[in-house]
N, C-alpha and C positions, 0 to 999 in steps of 0.2 A: 476660608478657602469656597466658598461656594455650595451649592447643592450639584449632586452627580445629576445626570441624565436618569430619567427614569430607566429602571432597571426590571426588565422581565426574565421568567425562565428562559427564555428562548436565544438570550445572551448568552449560555451556556454552549448553547449550539455554533456558535460563531468561529469560523474555522482557523487555527494555528496558522495557517499559510499568510492569511489575511494580517494575522498580527506581524510577521515578519515583515510584510510588504509596508504597513503602516507607521513601523518603528524604524524602516530605511528611507523612507520615503518614494519607495516605487510605485508605480502605476498598478493598475489589477490587471494589466495585461502581463506581469510578470510571472515568472515561471513559479509554481506553489512548490516544487518537489521539495525543497529545503526543509530538514525538521526541524519542528518548534523548538528543541532545545539550543539549537544554536543561536539565537539571539540572547542567551546568556553565557553565550561560552566561556568558559573559564580562563580565556587567554583575554576577555576582555576587562580589564580592571574598571573599577567602579570611576577612580579617577579620570579615566577616560571617555568615560560614557556621556550619550547625550542626558541618559536618564537623572545622571547626576548633576548635570546644569539645573533640570526641570524640577528637580529637588530642591537645589539651593533657590530657586526663584519662588517656589511655590508657598504657602504658608503654612508648612510643616512646623512643629517645634520639634528640635532634636534635642531630648532631655542631654544634659551634663551628669558625669559620672557621681553617682551620689557620695555628700564630701565626705561621710564616713567612710566611704571606700576608699577614696583618694589618701584620705589619712592613713589607714591600715597600710595602705601598698606603699607608700613613703616609709612606713616604720619597718615595712619587713624588708624593705632594700637598704635599711640603715643597720649594719653589722653590730654596732652597740645596743639595738633595741632587743628584748626580750621577750618571751611570750605573755608575762604577766602585764607588762607595762601597755601592750596590744587589748589584752583584756580589759584592763581598766578604762582604756578609751572607750571600749564599747560599753560597759558598766555605767560610763555616765550619761548615756541614753535609754532612763528605767525602761520604756515601752520596747525599744529594740532590744535591749538584753534580754527581756522577756521572751522576746518571738523567738531570738537566737537559740536561748535556753532548752527552747521548745522541740526545735530542730534537734539540737545536737543530742536531746534524750530520746530521740525517735528512736523507734526500731529499726531502722535505715543503718544508723554507725554501732548498734549492737554492744552500747558500752557496758562493762560488769557493772559500775555504780553510776548514780546518777551526778549529774553536774550540777553542783548548788550555783556556781558561780562561772561568770564569762573567762573570769583569770584562770580557773580549773579547766573550762572548755579548750582554752587555748591551747593549753598545756598537753591536756589527754588529745585532742585533735588535732594538734599543727596547726601551725600559722595559715597556711594555705587553704585548709580544709575551711577554719574559722572563717576565711576571707571570703568562700564561697558562700557560707551560711548568711554571712552579713550581706552580701550583695543579693540572695535571694530576698530575703526582708527587706532590705533599701529599696529595691524597683518594685517589687510587688506593692509595698506601701504608698512610693510614688503616685500610682496611680490607682489607689484603693477606690477611688471616689467616682471611676467611670463607668461601672455598670449603673449607678444610680442616673448618672447622666446621659447614657446612651440607649439604655434597656438591654443591653449586649451581656451574655453571662462571660464574664472575663475570667472569672475562676476557672473554665473550660481552658483556655488558652495557658495559665500555668499550671495547671494539673498536667497536661500534657508535656510542658517544657521541664518540668518537675521530673516528670518521670521519664522522659529524653534523658536528661541530665544524669539522673542514677543510672540508666542501661548503659548511655555512653562512658562513664567513669569506668563502670565494671568491664565492659568491653575491650577498654584500653589496654590493659594491660596482658590481655590474650590474642590480639591481633599482632601476628610476628611481623605483617606486611606494612603496619601504621607504625610511624616511632617519630612524628612530626609534633607531637603534642602531648604532654603529660595527662595523667588521669583528671587532675585538677583542673587543667584546662579544657578538657573535653567535657569536665560537667559545664563550662561556661558555657560551653559553645550550645549545650544542650539547652542550658537555662535561658539564653538568649536567641533561640533559632527562630522564636516566633515573635522577638519583640519589637519588630516591624510592625504586625499588626496590632499590638498595645499604642503603639505611635500614632500609626494613622486613627486609630479610635480615639485619641485624645485630641487631635487635630484637627479631625473631618466630624467625629460626631456621628450624627444617627445617620446620614448617607453614608457612610462606610460601615456601620453596624448593618442597613441596609443589604448592601453589596455581599456582606457576608453572610447573610442568612439567606441572600438566593445562592450564593456561591455553596453552602452547605449542602443544598440537593447533587452536587458534585466536588467534593472538595480537591480534585484535582485540577478543575477550572479555577482555581482561586487567582491564581497569578494571572491566567489569560485575561480573566475578566477585570481586575484591578488593571493590568497594562490598557486595555480597551479604553474603560473610563478614564484613568486618571495620566496615563503615559507612563506610570512606574509601578513597582510592586512592592508587597510587605519585603521582601526580601532584600531588596536594593535599599528601602528604607533602612531595616535592620543592620545591613552591610556599614551604612553611614555612621549609625550609632557606633558600632565596632570601633571605626574609624577615629570618630571625634571622641571616645573614651582611649583610644591608642592602644587596642589591645593587638596581640600579635597578628599578621598577615592570614597566617594559616587558619585562624578564628575567624577574620573577618571573610575569609574564603566559603568556609563552612555554613556560614550565615548565610553569606551569598546564595551559594549555590547548589544548598541540600536539595535532593529531590530530581537533581537531573541524573539521567540514564550512567551507568557505570561507562558506557565506552565514550561519554563525552566531557569526562573529568580526566583523564590523562592520568598522569603520575599521584593527582591529588586524592589520595585514597580516604585518607581524614573525613574526606568532606561524605564519602559513600556511609563513613562509619554511622556521621548525624542522619544520614536519611533511612538507614535501617534501623535504629536507635527511636528516632521518629515514627517509623514504620510500626515497630515493636508497640510503641506508649500507647499508639492509637489502637492496638489491638487489647491492648490493657483495659484501655478506657471503657472498652467493647464488653469486656466481663470476658475475654477469649485469652485466656492465657497459655495454651495451645497452639494457638495463631501465632500471638508473640513469639512462642520458641519457633515455632516453622519458618518465622520470618528472619530470625538469627541463623539457622540452620542454613538455608536456603545462602545466604551471605557469606558463610563461613568460609568457604574454599577461597572467594576474592578477598577475601581480609587477613588470610593466612588463620583464620580460628581455630581451636580444637571443637572438634564435634560435639564430643563428651564435655567439656567445658561450658560451650554454648547452650547446651540442652539443659543444663541446670540455673543458668546466670537467671533466669527469670524469676526463679524461687526466691533468692536474693532482694529482689526490688521488695521496696517497701511501698506497698498499693494504699496504704494510709498515709499518705507523706504529710508531712507538716505544712500546711501553706500559711503564709502571714497571713 
């Protein structure tokens, strides 16, 4: 893809209004009153966007869904398949099975007795939970050499993604206004909501790692900086991954549009749930559990979430999450 133009901290001061003009091909004399979030308005699907065409013409390598996840998905759809058969499939890959069992036996799932086999795990946890764990392990393993190749600490991305997945899954049954996805599907949204950054690190390498380093001084400007330098951002890349993996459209939306203001989302409240979960996860990573709870309480009314339940949710999150 080639090196990116030199990045400076001054890039973070680049005005959002100019981004709108550049993407729309407008002259600098156009009105700059349009808010930044409109350039990603949820009414504009990835399949229709100019950014998608840029992505397909770029040297980005969009990963295929891990083969083991494809096989498990197919087996789950087969009514003749039992839980033990799926557990046996996972057991065929010893390193994968060991990592799956480590996560299954973590404090997050709170099992009364330790799972000693993936067959047992599939019976106790259920097929969708097992599939989510396998997805987590497989995707992380697929990119496990990125830190060595780019010098960027990818584990921070995965840790936030894992915490976001946990929080989103816990929030889902508590949010009366959000019924688009199941808790298991919300877990996937959280797990993959930053997968676009990982894919861009894999394809672009150190230049993108440098961009993320510059953006770390003001994380809210990450998308802005990506779009200025590349013409697309990690959320659009993540949405393309989700589309390639044939995930539900609601999951694609959550990955592509999380972080946008609530008023820009229309009826897509499930996207706001992922935004809130991600913000709470960031507070947890900073050691601020009270701040994480405050984030949930602030969003409780918009999502139809009971404040008492929201107040106790963070205590149930496994801070010592077992990453692959």
